[in-house]
C-alpha positions as CSV (number, residue, x, y, z in Angstrom):
1,M,11.0,12.5,68.0
2,N,11.0,9.8,65.4
3,A,8.2,11.5,63.4
4,S,10.2,14.7,63.1
5,V,13.2,12.7,61.8
6,D,11.1,11.0,59.1
7,V,9.7,14.4,57.9
8,R,13.2,15.8,57.6
9,H,14.4,12.7,55.7
10,A,11.5,13.0,53.3
11,A,12.2,16.6,52.6
12,R,15.7,16.0,51.5
13,G,14.6,15.0,47.9
14,F,16.3,12.4,45.7
15,S,19.7,11.0,46.5
16,M,22.5,10.8,43.9
17,I,21.9,7.1,43.5
18,E,18.2,7.6,42.8
19,L,19.0,10.3,40.2
20,L,21.5,8.0,38.5
21,V,19.0,5.2,38.4
22,T,16.4,7.5,36.9
23,V,18.8,8.7,34.2
24,L,19.8,5.2,33.4
25,L,16.2,4.0,33.0
26,A,15.4,7.1,30.8
27,G,18.4,6.2,28.7
28,I,17.3,2.6,28.2
29,I,13.7,3.8,27.3
30,F,15.0,6.3,24.8
31,A,17.4,3.8,23.3
32,A,14.6,1.4,22.8
33,M,12.5,4.1,21.1
34,G,15.3,5.0,18.8
35,P,14.5,2.5,16.0
36,F,10.9,3.5,16.0
37,I,11.9,7.2,15.7
38,V,14.3,6.4,12.9
39,N,11.7,4.3,11.1
40,A,9.1,7.1,11.4
41,L,11.6,9.6,9.9
42,N,12.5,7.2,7.1
43,R,8.8,6.7,6.3
44,T,8.3,10.4,6.2
45,S,11.2,10.8,3.9
46,E,9.9,8.0,1.6
47,D,6.4,9.6,1.6
48,E,8.0,12.9,0.5
49,V,9.9,11.1,-2.3
50,R,6.7,9.5,-3.5
51,V,4.8,12.8,-3.5
52,D,7.6,14.6,-5.3
53,G,8.0,11.8,-7.8
54,N,4.3,11.8,-8.7
55,T,4.3,15.5,-9.1
56,I,7.4,15.5,-11.3
57,A,6.2,12.6,-13.4
58,Q,2.8,14.3,-14.1
59,D,4.6,17.6,-14.9
60,R,6.9,15.9,-17.3
61,L,4.0,14.3,-19.2
62,E,2.2,17.7,-19.4
63,Q,5.4,19.2,-20.9
64,V,5.6,16.3,-23.4
65,R,2.0,17.0,-24.5
66,L,3.0,20.6,-25.4
67,L,5.6,19.4,-27.9
68,S,5.2,18.9,-31.6
69,Y,4.3,15.3,-32.3
70,T,7.5,14.8,-34.4
71,D,9.7,16.1,-31.6
72,I,8.5,13.4,-29.1
73,T,11.4,11.0,-29.3
74,E,13.5,9.3,-26.7
75,Q,16.6,11.0,-28.1
76,N,15.1,14.5,-27.6
77,L,13.6,13.9,-24.2
78,N,16.6,12.1,-22.7
79,Y,19.2,14.4,-24.1
80,S,22.4,14.9,-22.0
81,P,23.1,18.6,-21.8
82,T,26.6,19.8,-22.8
83,P,28.1,23.3,-22.6
84,T,28.3,23.6,-26.4
85,A,25.0,22.2,-27.5
86,S,21.6,24.0,-27.3
87,P,19.4,22.0,-25.0
88,F,16.2,20.5,-26.5
89,G,13.0,22.1,-25.4
90,D,14.7,25.1,-23.8
91,G,16.1,22.8,-21.1
92,R,12.8,21.5,-19.9
93,F,13.8,17.9,-20.4
94,G,16.8,15.7,-19.9
95,P,17.9,13.0,-17.4
96,T,17.5,15.0,-14.2
97,Y,15.0,17.3,-12.6
98,Q,15.4,19.4,-9.5
99,L,12.6,20.9,-7.4
100,F,13.1,24.5,-6.4
101,D,13.3,23.6,-2.7
102,E,15.4,20.4,-3.0
103,E,19.1,20.1,-2.9
104,R,19.3,16.8,-4.8
105,A,18.0,16.3,-8.3
106,Y,15.7,13.5,-9.3
107,N,16.6,11.0,-12.1
108,V,14.2,11.1,-15.0
109,H,14.0,8.8,-18.0
110,Y,11.6,8.9,-20.9
111,Y,10.4,5.9,-23.0
112,V,8.7,6.6,-26.4
113,T,7.3,3.8,-28.5
114,P,4.6,3.6,-31.2
115,T,1.4,2.0,-29.9
116,P,0.1,-1.2,-31.5
117,Y,-3.0,0.5,-32.6
118,P,-2.4,2.3,-34.9
119,T,1.4,2.5,-35.0
120,S,1.6,5.5,-37.3
121,L,-0.8,7.9,-35.6
122,Q,0.0,7.8,-31.9
123,R,2.9,7.2,-29.5
124,Y,3.1,5.7,-26.0
125,V,5.1,7.8,-23.6
126,K,6.3,6.6,-20.2
127,V,8.3,8.5,-17.7
128,T,10.1,7.1,-14.6
129,V,11.3,9.3,-11.7
130,S,13.6,8.2,-9.0
131,R,15.7,9.9,-6.3
132,P,19.3,9.0,-5.6
133,G,19.4,6.9,-2.4
134,S,15.8,5.8,-2.7
135,T,14.6,2.5,-4.1
136,Y,11.1,3.9,-5.0
137,V,10.5,4.6,-8.7
138,T,7.5,6.6,-9.9
139,T,6.0,5.7,-13.3
140,A,3.5,7.7,-15.3
141,Q,2.3,7.0,-18.8
142,T,0.2,8.5,-21.5
143,I,-0.8,8.2,-25.2
144,V,0.0,11.1,-27.5
145,R,-1.9,11.3,-30.8
146,D,-0.7,12.9,-34.0
147,S,-2.9,16.0,-34.5
148,R,-1.1,17.5,-37.5
149,A,-3.2,18.8,-40.4
150,G,-3.8,16.1,-43.1
151,I,-3.3,13.2,-40.7
152,N,-6.2,10.9,-40.4
153,S,-8.1,11.3,-37.1
154,V,-8.3,8.3,-34.7
155,T,-10.8,9.9,-32.3
156,E,-13.6,7.4,-33.2
157,A,-11.4,4.3,-33.3
158,E,-12.4,1.7,-30.7
159,P,-9.9,-1.2,-30.5
160,T,-11.6,-4.2,-29.1
161,N,-10.8,-7.5,-27.4
162,L,-8.0,-5.9,-25.3
163,T,-6.4,-7.4,-22.2
164,L,-5.5,-5.4,-19.1
165,T,-3.2,-7.3,-16.7
166,V,-3.0,-5.7,-13.3
167,T,0.4,-6.4,-11.6
168,F,1.3,-5.5,-8.0
169,D,4.4,-4.3,-6.2
170,N,3.6,-7.0,-3.6
171,W,0.7,-9.3,-4.5
172,S,0.5,-10.8,-1.0
173,Y,-1.1,-7.6,0.3
174,V,-4.2,-7.9,-1.9
175,K,-7.2,-9.1,0.1
176,S,-10.8,-9.9,-0.6
177,P,-12.7,-8.8,-2.7
178,G,-9.4,-8.2,-4.6
179,V,-9.3,-6.0,-7.7
180,E,-12.2,-4.4,-9.6
181,L,-12.2,-2.6,-13.0
182,K,-14.8,0.0,-13.7
183,R,-15.6,1.2,-17.3
184,V,-17.5,4.4,-18.0
185,Q,-18.9,5.2,-21.4
186,K,-18.3,8.8,-22.1
187,T,-21.3,9.7,-24.2
188,T,-23.9,7.8,-22.2
189,N,-22.2,7.8,-18.8
190,D,-23.0,4.1,-18.5
191,T,-20.9,2.2,-15.9
192,V,-19.9,-1.4,-16.2
193,W,-17.9,-3.4,-13.7
194,C,-15.6,-5.8,-15.6
195,T,-15.1,-9.4,-14.4
196,P,-11.5,-10.8,-14.0
197,D,-10.4,-13.8,-16.0
198,P,-10.9,-16.2,-14.3
199,P,-13.8,-14.7,-12.2
200,G,-12.9,-13.8,-8.6
201,A,-9.2,-14.4,-9.1
202,L,-7.1,-13.2,-6.1
203,P,-3.3,-13.0,-6.1
204,T,-3.4,-14.7,-2.7
205,D,-5.1,-17.6,-4.3
206,G,-2.1,-18.3,-6.5
207,Y,-2.6,-15.6,-9.2
208,Q,0.2,-13.0,-8.8
209,K,-1.5,-11.0,-11.6
210,V,-5.2,-10.3,-12.2
211,K,-6.2,-10.2,-15.8
212,F,-9.3,-8.6,-17.5
213,T,-10.0,-9.7,-21.1
214,G,-12.4,-8.7,-23.9
215,L,-12.1,-5.0,-23.2
216,T,-13.1,-2.1,-25.6
217,G,-10.7,0.8,-25.7
218,G,-10.6,4.1,-27.5
219,P,-11.6,7.7,-26.6
220,N,-15.2,6.9,-25.5
221,Y,-14.3,4.6,-22.6
222,T,-12.6,5.5,-19.3
223,Y,-11.3,2.8,-17.0
224,S,-10.5,2.9,-13.3
225,V,-8.8,0.2,-11.2
226,F,-9.7,-0.4,-7.6
227,C,-7.8,-2.6,-5.2
228,W,-8.3,-3.8,-1.6
229,S,-5.1,-4.1,0.4
230,S,-4.2,-5.3,3.9
231,K,-1.9,-2.3,4.1
232,A,-4.6,0.3,3.7
233,T,-7.8,1.0,5.6
234,Y,-9.5,2.4,2.5
235,V,-10.0,1.1,-1.1
236,L,-7.0,2.0,-3.3
237,A,-7.9,3.6,-6.6
238,A,-5.7,4.4,-9.6
239,P,-6.4,7.6,-11.6
240,P,-8.9,7.0,-14.5
241,F,-7.3,6.2,-17.9
242,R,-8.2,5.3,-21.5
243,L,-7.2,2.0,-23.0
244,W,-5.6,1.9,-26.5
245,A,-3.7,-1.4,-26.4
246,S,-3.3,-4.6,-24.3
247,G,-0.7,-4.4,-21.7
248,P,0.2,-4.5,-18.0
249,F,-1.1,-2.0,-15.3
250,P,1.3,-1.7,-12.3
251,F,-0.5,-1.1,-9.0
252,D,1.0,0.0,-5.7
253,T,-0.6,-2.1,-2.9
254,Y,1.3,-0.4,-0.1
255,P,1.0,3.4,-0.6
256,G,3.5,5.3,1.5
257,G,5.4,2.0,2.4
258,D,8.4,0.2,1.1
């Protein structure tokens, strides 16, 4: 008799109290997971901003390269459109840029300055891209040379004794072996790994910037910066570039992060 009672009791399923306890526990678990879900969504949103910012910045530089050399000025590129004025460059430039699938426009700003070498034949162009509500700013830069007829060519010029100072968004993330600079000679394809000054300097050893001195620039040398970061499982590499003047080189040691 007792065995049959136990079977009937087991077949009744969950009681109301058991269901309430289950729902309560599930609510506590989901509430604890909430911050992780929100953080994952924020990271995804920031990654999207970074990708879009890089795409826009590179596109803006390509549009600048299509302009006449004399038209590449901050006033032209940063014009504020008005209903009565004809926009410069058929509206390709200006302080904002909106992707076709985005509701919000990105803020864009152009900086145009003559380069130290030589000041009259080339201009340094930098573009920054940011999105309202985000703290991340994308920066891209290039050198534009004056190719007008009658202007002396600088294609063979090789400025020497240049300094490249690598700076970091967060220098504490840099880990051993630190930062390396590779130089490739275009005509011979010779590769040289440049030594920091002082040799082996790491930001975590007290140097918040890593400096490379005695570099040769010009059109025949291409440089690449590599960095080891505690926030990445792979070696971070910046796109190859040519060096025309001494200056800073910003490096993102936490790609996809804050």
